[in-house]
Each structure stands twice: as C-alpha cells, then as structure tokens.
C-alpha positions as CSV (number, residue, x, y, z in Angstrom):
1,M,-4.1,13.4,24.3
2,N,-6.9,15.9,24.6
3,I,-8.7,17.0,21.5
4,E,-11.1,20.1,21.9
5,V,-14.0,19.7,19.5
6,N,-15.5,22.9,18.2
7,P,-19.0,22.1,16.8
8,N,-18.9,25.0,14.4
9,E,-15.7,23.8,12.9
10,L,-17.0,20.4,12.4
11,I,-20.1,21.7,10.8
12,Q,-18.0,23.8,8.4
13,I,-15.7,20.8,7.5
14,F,-18.6,18.5,6.7
15,A,-20.5,21.3,4.9
16,L,-17.5,21.7,2.6
17,S,-17.4,18.0,2.0
18,I,-21.1,18.0,1.1
19,I,-20.8,21.1,-1.2
20,A,-17.9,19.5,-2.9
21,F,-19.9,16.3,-3.4
22,G,-22.9,18.2,-4.8
23,L,-20.8,20.4,-7.2
24,A,-19.0,17.3,-8.5
25,M,-22.3,15.5,-9.1
26,I,-23.6,18.5,-11.0
27,F,-20.6,19.0,-13.2
28,T,-20.2,15.3,-14.0
29,P,-22.8,15.2,-16.8
30,L,-21.3,18.2,-18.3
31,L,-17.8,16.7,-18.2
32,S,-19.0,13.4,-19.4
33,H,-20.7,15.0,-22.5
34,F,-17.4,16.8,-23.3
35,L,-15.3,13.8,-23.0
36,Y,-17.5,11.5,-25.1
37,R,-18.2,14.2,-27.6
38,F,-14.5,14.8,-28.3
39,K,-13.7,11.1,-28.0
40,V,-11.1,11.5,-25.2
41,W,-10.6,7.7,-25.1
42,K,-8.0,6.1,-23.0
43,K,-5.7,3.8,-25.0
44,V,-4.8,0.4,-23.4
45,K,-1.0,-0.1,-23.2
46,R,0.5,-2.7,-25.5
47,V,4.1,-2.4,-24.2
48,G,5.5,-1.7,-20.8
49,M,8.7,-0.2,-19.5
50,G,11.6,-0.9,-21.8
51,G,9.2,-1.2,-24.8
52,K,8.5,-4.9,-24.3
53,K,5.0,-6.3,-25.0
54,I,2.7,-7.0,-22.1
55,P,0.2,-9.5,-23.5
56,V,-1.3,-10.5,-20.3
57,F,-2.3,-7.0,-19.4
58,Y,-3.6,-6.3,-22.9
59,K,-5.7,-9.4,-22.9
60,L,-7.3,-8.4,-19.5
61,H,-8.1,-4.9,-20.7
62,K,-8.7,-5.0,-24.4
63,K,-12.5,-5.0,-23.8
64,K,-12.3,-1.7,-22.1
65,H,-10.2,-0.5,-25.1
66,R,-13.1,-1.5,-27.4
67,R,-15.7,-0.1,-25.1
68,H,-14.1,3.4,-25.4
69,I,-13.9,4.8,-21.9
70,P,-12.7,8.4,-21.7
71,T,-9.9,9.6,-19.4
72,M,-9.0,13.0,-18.0
73,A,-11.8,13.0,-15.5
74,G,-9.3,14.0,-12.8
75,V,-9.9,17.6,-13.8
76,L,-13.3,17.2,-12.2
77,I,-11.5,16.4,-8.9
78,W,-8.9,19.1,-8.7
79,G,-11.2,21.7,-10.4
80,V,-13.9,21.4,-7.8
81,V,-11.5,21.3,-5.0
82,L,-9.9,24.4,-6.4
83,I,-13.2,26.2,-6.6
84,V,-14.4,25.2,-3.1
85,T,-11.0,25.9,-1.4
86,L,-10.5,29.4,-2.9
87,I,-14.0,30.5,-2.2
88,L,-15.1,28.8,1.0
89,N,-12.1,27.5,3.0
90,F,-11.4,29.9,5.8
91,T,-7.6,29.7,6.5
92,R,-5.9,29.6,3.2
93,S,-2.4,29.5,4.6
94,Q,-3.0,25.8,5.6
95,T,-4.2,24.9,2.2
96,Y,-2.0,26.8,-0.3
97,L,0.7,24.2,-0.4
98,P,-1.4,21.1,-0.9
99,L,-3.6,23.1,-3.4
100,F,-0.5,24.0,-5.3
101,A,0.6,20.4,-5.5
102,L,-2.8,19.4,-6.6
103,V,-3.2,21.8,-9.4
104,A,0.4,21.8,-10.6
105,V,0.8,18.0,-10.7
106,G,-2.8,17.9,-12.1
107,A,-1.6,20.0,-15.0
108,L,1.4,17.8,-15.5
109,G,-0.9,14.8,-15.6
110,L,-3.2,16.5,-18.0
111,V,-0.4,16.8,-20.5
112,D,0.4,13.1,-20.1
113,D,-3.2,12.2,-20.6
114,A,-3.4,14.3,-23.8
115,I,-0.4,12.6,-25.2
116,N,-2.1,9.2,-24.3
117,V,-5.2,10.2,-26.2
118,W,-3.8,12.0,-29.1
119,G,-0.1,11.1,-29.3
120,K,1.6,8.5,-31.3
121,T,4.0,7.0,-28.9
122,K,4.0,3.3,-28.1
123,L,4.1,4.0,-24.4
124,R,0.7,5.7,-24.5
125,G,1.9,8.9,-22.6
126,M,4.7,11.2,-21.7
127,R,8.1,9.5,-21.5
128,A,8.9,8.5,-17.9
129,F,12.1,10.4,-17.5
130,L,10.3,13.6,-18.6
131,K,7.3,13.1,-16.4
132,T,9.5,12.3,-13.4
133,G,11.7,15.3,-14.1
134,W,8.8,17.7,-14.1
135,L,7.4,16.0,-10.9
136,F,10.8,16.4,-9.4
137,V,10.8,20.2,-10.1
138,I,7.4,20.6,-8.5
139,A,8.4,18.5,-5.4
140,A,11.7,20.5,-5.2
141,L,9.8,23.7,-5.1
142,G,7.5,22.5,-2.3
143,S,10.5,21.2,-0.3
144,W,12.3,24.5,-0.6
145,W,9.2,26.4,0.7
146,F,8.8,24.0,3.5
147,F,12.5,24.1,4.5
148,S,13.4,27.8,3.8
149,K,10.1,29.7,4.3
150,L,8.3,27.7,6.9
151,G,11.3,26.3,8.8
152,W,10.4,22.7,8.7
153,S,13.4,20.5,9.4
154,M,12.1,17.7,11.6
155,I,10.2,14.4,11.5
156,H,8.1,12.8,14.1
157,V,8.3,9.2,15.1
158,P,4.9,8.4,16.6
159,G,5.2,7.6,20.3
160,V,8.9,8.5,20.4
161,G,9.2,12.2,19.6
162,D,10.6,14.8,17.0
163,F,14.0,14.5,15.5
164,E,15.8,17.3,13.7
165,I,17.2,16.2,10.4
166,G,18.3,19.7,9.0
167,W,18.7,19.9,5.2
168,L,17.9,16.2,4.8
169,Y,14.3,17.3,5.1
170,I,14.5,18.5,1.5
171,P,15.5,15.1,-0.2
172,L,13.0,13.4,2.2
173,F,10.2,15.7,1.0
174,I,11.1,15.1,-2.7
175,L,11.2,11.4,-2.1
176,V,7.8,11.4,-0.4
177,I,6.1,13.4,-3.1
178,I,7.4,11.5,-6.1
179,S,7.0,8.1,-4.5
180,T,3.4,8.9,-3.4
181,A,2.4,10.3,-6.7
182,N,3.7,7.4,-8.6
183,A,2.3,4.7,-6.2
184,V,-1.3,6.1,-6.6
185,N,-0.7,6.4,-10.4
186,I,0.3,2.6,-10.3
187,T,-2.6,1.6,-8.4
188,D,-5.1,3.4,-10.6
189,G,-5.7,0.5,-12.9
190,L,-9.2,-0.9,-12.1
191,D,-12.6,0.7,-12.0
192,G,-13.1,2.5,-8.7
193,L,-9.9,1.2,-7.1
194,A,-7.8,4.3,-6.6
195,G,-10.8,6.5,-5.7
196,G,-12.0,4.2,-2.9
197,L,-8.5,4.0,-1.5
198,L,-7.9,7.7,-1.6
199,I,-11.1,8.4,0.2
200,S,-10.0,6.3,3.3
201,S,-6.4,7.8,3.0
202,F,-7.5,11.5,2.8
203,G,-10.1,10.8,5.5
204,A,-7.4,9.5,7.9
205,F,-5.2,12.4,7.4
206,G,-8.2,14.8,7.7
207,I,-8.9,13.4,11.3
208,I,-5.2,13.8,12.1
209,A,-5.1,17.4,10.8
210,F,-8.2,18.2,12.8
211,A,-6.7,16.6,16.0
212,R,-3.6,18.8,15.5
213,G,-5.8,22.0,15.3
214,Q,-5.3,22.3,11.5
215,V,-9.0,22.8,10.9
216,S,-8.6,24.3,7.4
217,L,-6.3,21.4,6.3
218,A,-8.9,19.0,7.7
219,A,-11.5,20.7,5.7
220,F,-9.3,20.6,2.6
221,C,-9.0,16.8,3.0
222,M,-12.7,16.4,3.5
223,T,-13.4,18.4,0.4
224,I,-11.2,16.0,-1.5
225,C,-13.1,13.2,0.1
226,G,-16.5,14.7,-1.0
227,V,-15.3,15.1,-4.6
228,L,-13.8,11.5,-4.6
229,L,-17.1,10.1,-3.4
230,A,-18.9,11.7,-6.4
231,F,-16.1,10.6,-8.8
232,T,-16.2,7.1,-7.5
233,W,-20.0,6.9,-7.9
234,F,-19.4,7.1,-11.6
235,N,-15.9,5.3,-11.7
236,I,-17.1,2.1,-10.1
237,Y,-17.5,-0.9,-12.5
238,P,-18.4,-0.4,-15.3
239,A,-16.7,2.9,-15.2
240,R,-18.2,5.9,-17.1
241,F,-14.6,7.6,-17.2
242,F,-11.2,7.2,-15.7
243,M,-9.4,9.9,-13.6
244,G,-6.3,9.6,-15.6
245,D,-2.8,10.8,-14.6
246,T,-4.3,14.2,-14.1
247,G,-6.1,12.8,-11.2
248,S,-3.9,9.9,-9.8
249,L,-0.6,11.8,-10.0
250,A,-2.0,15.0,-8.5
251,L,-3.9,13.3,-5.6
252,G,-0.9,11.1,-4.8
253,A,1.5,14.1,-4.6
254,T,-1.1,16.0,-2.6
255,L,-1.5,13.1,-0.1
256,G,2.3,13.2,0.4
257,V,2.2,17.1,1.0
258,I,-0.5,16.6,3.6
259,A,1.5,13.9,5.4
260,M,4.4,16.3,5.6
261,L,2.2,19.2,6.7
262,T,0.7,17.0,9.6
263,N,4.2,15.8,10.5
264,S,2.9,12.3,10.1
265,V,5.1,11.0,7.1
266,L,6.0,7.9,8.9
267,I,2.5,6.6,9.1
268,L,1.9,7.4,5.4
269,P,3.0,3.9,4.3
270,I,0.6,2.4,6.7
271,V,-2.4,4.6,5.7
272,G,-1.4,4.0,2.1
273,F,-0.5,0.3,2.5
274,V,-2.1,-0.8,-0.7
275,F,-0.4,1.8,-2.7
276,V,2.9,0.6,-1.2
277,I,2.4,-3.1,-1.9
278,E,1.1,-2.2,-5.5
279,T,4.4,-0.3,-6.1
280,L,6.5,-3.1,-4.6
281,S,4.9,-5.6,-6.8
282,V,6.1,-3.6,-9.9
283,I,9.6,-3.2,-8.5
284,I,9.9,-6.9,-7.7
285,Q,8.5,-7.8,-11.1
286,L,11.2,-5.5,-12.8
287,I,14.0,-6.9,-10.7
288,S,13.1,-10.5,-11.3
289,K,12.8,-10.0,-15.1
290,K,16.1,-8.2,-15.2
291,L,18.1,-10.7,-12.9
292,R,16.3,-13.9,-13.9
293,K,16.4,-13.5,-17.6
294,G,12.8,-12.5,-18.1
295,K,11.2,-14.8,-15.5
296,K,8.3,-13.2,-13.6
297,V,7.1,-13.4,-10.1
298,F,3.6,-12.2,-10.9
299,L,1.5,-13.1,-13.9
300,S,1.1,-9.5,-14.4
301,S,1.9,-6.4,-12.4
302,P,0.9,-4.3,-10.5
303,L,-0.6,-6.7,-8.0
304,H,-4.2,-6.1,-8.8
305,H,-3.6,-7.3,-12.4
306,H,-2.0,-10.6,-11.1
307,F,-5.3,-11.3,-9.2
308,E,-7.2,-10.6,-12.3
309,A,-4.9,-12.9,-14.2
310,I,-5.5,-15.9,-11.8
311,G,-9.3,-15.4,-12.4
312,W,-10.6,-13.0,-9.8
313,P,-13.3,-10.7,-11.2
314,E,-12.3,-7.1,-11.3
315,T,-14.9,-6.0,-8.8
316,K,-13.8,-8.7,-6.4
317,V,-10.1,-7.4,-6.5
318,T,-11.2,-3.8,-6.1
319,M,-13.5,-4.4,-3.1
320,R,-11.1,-6.6,-1.3
321,F,-8.3,-3.9,-1.7
322,W,-10.8,-1.4,-0.5
323,V,-11.3,-3.5,2.7
324,I,-7.5,-3.8,3.2
325,G,-7.2,0.0,2.6
326,V,-9.9,0.9,5.1
327,V,-8.4,-1.4,7.8
328,M,-4.7,-0.1,7.2
329,A,-5.9,3.5,7.2
330,A,-7.6,2.9,10.5
331,I,-4.4,1.4,12.0
332,G,-2.4,4.3,10.6
333,L,-4.9,6.9,12.0
334,I,-4.7,5.2,15.5
335,L,-0.8,5.3,15.4
336,G,-0.9,8.9,14.3
337,L,-3.4,10.0,17.0
338,I,-1.6,8.1,19.8
339,G,1.8,9.4,18.9
340,M,0.9,12.9,18.0
341,G,3.7,15.1,16.6
342,T,4.3,18.8,17.0
343,A,3.0,21.5,14.5
C-alpha cells in the first residue's frame, strides 16, 4: 500500500482542525452564558424504558440534577463544523452527505433536548418510537442518495475484497446510521466520556479517508476532532455543560455516514468498540429483565453506570473507557489501512 502525502493537504487539514478548535473555544463562553441564563437544565431520568423506575441510576446522578448542568451544547459542535466546512473546506462533494447527517440529526436531537428541558413527559425527552422514526427517515434519505445517485452497492471486507450486495446496501446503510447514532447516544452518560471516544473514532476514520485520497473528508473528520477537543475541555468532570442528544445522536449518525463513505463499515464496530459494548449491555439488561422476571445482569446499564454502581469514581470509568477506545481505534485503523477498499 502506497500513500502519497501532499504537505499542503496535510497543512490544510490540520489548519481546519486548529481553526475549528479556536472558534469553539471562542464561542463556548457565549453559549455557556445563554444556557445558564435561560436555565437549560438537563433533567435526570427517574424512569427507563417501559416507564419503570430506575433507582440505581437516579441515585448515582441526583447530585448533577441538583447542581443544574445545562444541555444542548451539541449545537456548538455541529454549528462550528457547519461554518468551517461551508466556508473553508475545499471539496464540498465529499462533505455534503456527512454534513447533512450532522445538521439534520442535530436538529432532531435539539427537539428532543428541548422536550427534556421544558416538556412534562416522564421519559424526559421525545418518545422513542417518534425519535427513531425521524432518524429512520433521515437515514433512508441518505441510503437512497448513496444507492441511486452515487451508485454505491458494495461493501469491503478488509484483506479480502469488495462484494456487490445490490439493493441490500439500502437497509445496511439505514441500520448502520440508526445503530451508530443510538450507540453514541447511549454512551453519552458520564462527563467527557462520549467526547473523548468520538475524538479517537473520527481521528481514525480521518486517517483512513486521507489514505484513500478523500482529502476533504479527512479534513471534515479533523474539523470535528478540533471542535470535540474544545468541547471536551469544558465537558470533562465536573462538566460545565452536556452535548445532549443534539450532539450525541448527530455525531453518531455522522460517524456511520463516514464509515460508509470510506467503504470501511466493517471496521466501524472495532473503531467504536466501546459504543458497541455499551449498547450490548443495555440489550442484555433488557432481555434479562424480560425473560428472568425482572432479574438484572448489571446493577445499572449502560455499562459505565454498572462500574459506577460497584464503586468506581466517574473519572476512573471515563478515563479507562478512553484508553480502551484509543486502543481499539488504533486496531481498527490498522485493519482499515492494511485491507484498503476501493472508492
């Protein structure tokens, strides 16, 4: 595998990342002032899926509820990425699709956050079937564009080759986007956790995109990394604010789109390994409670709350998950580069 490195392209990629970081750092005090002035407090859930009480989770996080930490800070992430990409990114054809996913799903998440803050529902947000329905619509639009307009109909198996799957590409695309969006959303439960994991994930796919000659897509990934670095600076414990669904859902969906654009979807579960195990912990918990008459496998789910419940400090859980995330992103990156797919 030969990768030609153009110094000018590398300079532009890192310049966009630095600009994005700087803009996010500048806009953060303004956003913080707005969120605190209008009391955009995130409400801690008292009930989970099915309307049942979740006392372990509430006990772990009631202090945050009392401290009044605002949500919706995800608008900082996709807002800065939108500005930088539209003004400075030089090949927009590579960035329109992930940018569409970022902004469209970000808007959906913003509505969900608004319901969490000002709504009266016990679930503290948009009802799951409604949120999933809109996410499905957005993913379906993206899948139609990839399949009908761009002619994408194959997946790459690293080290093996490309396989034509025809119309099955459409449901695969939809599954990837919805799954990744929800996986990141599920993981976003501790100060700094999702932000740190997303930096390593987008960084890995940014390198893969660059290796494939998708320079503008690589720049887009690094722009997101730059903003996430600034966001995480303020989101690590004790968090000044939370990204909310407008950040986690949007970034998850965008990560899925980028995996499809780089023809690297099969390494996505490796790069996003922590997102996968967090989601599996929720699924296992739900199945266990359903089939074993309420008996749980974990003290609380997702998995990061289980470790909190057994006595790990929040910061310890976050940083250890970061370490796992970086290691798995590196493994996924190596597999992606060794078994490079076609454009």
